[in-house]
C-alpha positions in Angstrom: -30.8 -34.2 -36.5 -30.9 -31.9 -33.5 -29.8 -34.1 -31.0 -26.8 -35.4 -32.4 -25.5 -31.6 -32.3 -27.3 -31.3 -28.8 -25.3 -34.0 -27.7 -21.7 -32.5 -29.5 -22.3 -29.2 -27.9 -23.0 -30.1 -24.9 -19.6 -32.6 -24.4 -17.7 -30.0 -26.2 -19.3 -27.3 -23.4 -18.3 -30.0 -20.6 -14.7 -31.2 -22.1 -13.9 -26.9 -22.1 -15.7 -26.7 -18.2 -12.9 -29.5 -17.4 -9.8 -28.3 -19.2 -10.2 -24.9 -17.7 -11.0 -25.8 -14.4 -7.8 -28.3 -14.2 -5.3 -27.5 -11.8 -2.6 -28.6 -14.2 -3.6 -26.7 -17.5 -2.1 -23.1 -15.6 0.5 -22.0 -14.2 1.0 -20.9 -10.2 2.5 -17.8 -9.3 5.4 -20.1 -7.9 6.1 -21.5 -10.9 5.9 -24.8 -9.7 2.9 -25.9 -11.3 1.4 -26.7 -7.7 -1.9 -24.9 -6.6 -0.8 -22.6 -3.7 -3.4 -22.5 -0.8 -3.1 -19.6 1.7 -5.2 -20.3 4.9 -5.8 -17.1 6.9 -3.9 -17.1 10.5 -3.7 -14.5 13.3 -1.5 -11.6 13.2 2.0 -12.4 14.6 4.1 -9.4 16.3 6.0 -8.5 13.2 3.1 -7.9 11.2 1.5 -5.7 14.2 4.4 -3.9 15.2 5.0 -3.4 11.4 2.1 -1.8 11.1 2.4 0.2 13.9 5.8 0.3 15.2 4.5 1.9 18.9 2.0 -0.4 19.8 2.1 -1.7 23.1 1.7 -5.7 22.5 2.4 -9.2 24.7 2.0 -13.1 23.1 0.3 -15.4 25.3 -0.7 -18.7 24.4 -0.1 -18.1 20.7 -2.1 -15.0 20.6 -1.0 -11.0 20.3 -2.8 -8.6 22.4 -2.8 -4.9 21.8 -3.6 -2.9 24.4 -5.1 0.9 23.2 -8.1 -0.4 21.7 -10.5 2.1 22.7 -13.9 -0.2 23.2 -11.7 -2.6 25.7 -10.8 0.8 27.3 -14.1 1.8 28.0 -15.2 -2.3 29.5 -15.4 -2.4 33.8 -13.7 -5.9 33.9 -13.0 -7.3 37.4 -9.6 -9.1 37.8 -9.9 -13.0 37.8 -7.5 -15.3 38.4 -3.7 -15.2 37.6 -3.4 -16.8 34.0 0.4 -15.7 33.8 3.0 -13.8 33.9 5.5 -11.3 31.5 8.8 -13.6 31.2 10.3 -12.1 28.8 10.7 -8.1 27.4 11.8 -7.8 23.5 11.9 -4.1 22.2 14.6 -4.6 19.7 12.8 -7.1 17.3 9.7 -8.8 16.2 10.7 -12.6 17.1 8.0 -12.8 19.7 7.1 -15.9 21.8 4.9 -16.6 25.0 4.9 -14.5 28.1 6.9 -11.7 25.9 6.2 -8.1 25.8 7.3 -4.9 24.1 6.4 -2.4 26.5 5.3 -4.7 29.9 8.0 -5.0 32.6 9.1 -8.5 33.4 6.9 -9.7 36.3 4.0 -8.2 35.5 0.8 -10.2 36.3 -1.5 -11.3 33.3 -5.0 -12.0 34.8 -8.3 -13.5 33.1 -11.4 -11.1 33.6 -14.6 -12.1 35.6 -16.5 -11.1 32.6 -16.4 -13.0 29.8 -16.4 -9.9 27.0 -14.5 -11.9 24.3 -10.9 -12.0 24.2 -9.4 -10.2 26.8 -6.5 -10.4 29.1 -5.8 -7.8 32.5 -2.1 -7.2 33.4 -1.0 -5.4 36.8 1.7 -3.4 35.9 3.1 -0.7 37.7 -0.2 -0.2 40.5 -2.3 0.0 36.9 -4.6 -2.1 35.7 -4.0 -2.5 31.9 -6.9 -4.3 28.8 -5.7 -6.3 26.0 -7.1 -7.6 23.3 -6.4 -10.8 21.4 -5.7 -10.2 17.8 -8.1 -13.4 16.0 -8.6 -13.7 12.3 -11.7 -14.0 11.2 
């Protein structure tokens, strides 16, 4: 007598679990019944400038680089090979593309440092070397 009751309880538990875990039984936030997956991505210029309108940024190879990070400024880095140059300046909106900056002048040279200390690039502008760190999610 106990075996059928145990079997019935197990089957009931499995059915409830399967029903509760099915994606079609609930509604999603969009109301379409489809499961929405949000994958984290690297911050965009819009996200950075929305949180800090005075941020000094440029975009290079799809990444946003920001100046003014204390620990990056304290690093001793040597200018290596030139990898790019600021080709456009955008200080009016948040639509950025590669080699575009909101504060650096057009023509500022972008270098990789000889020392590999993470996603850091050096920019030579107006006789100064500035250190920029890439904003990478994850």
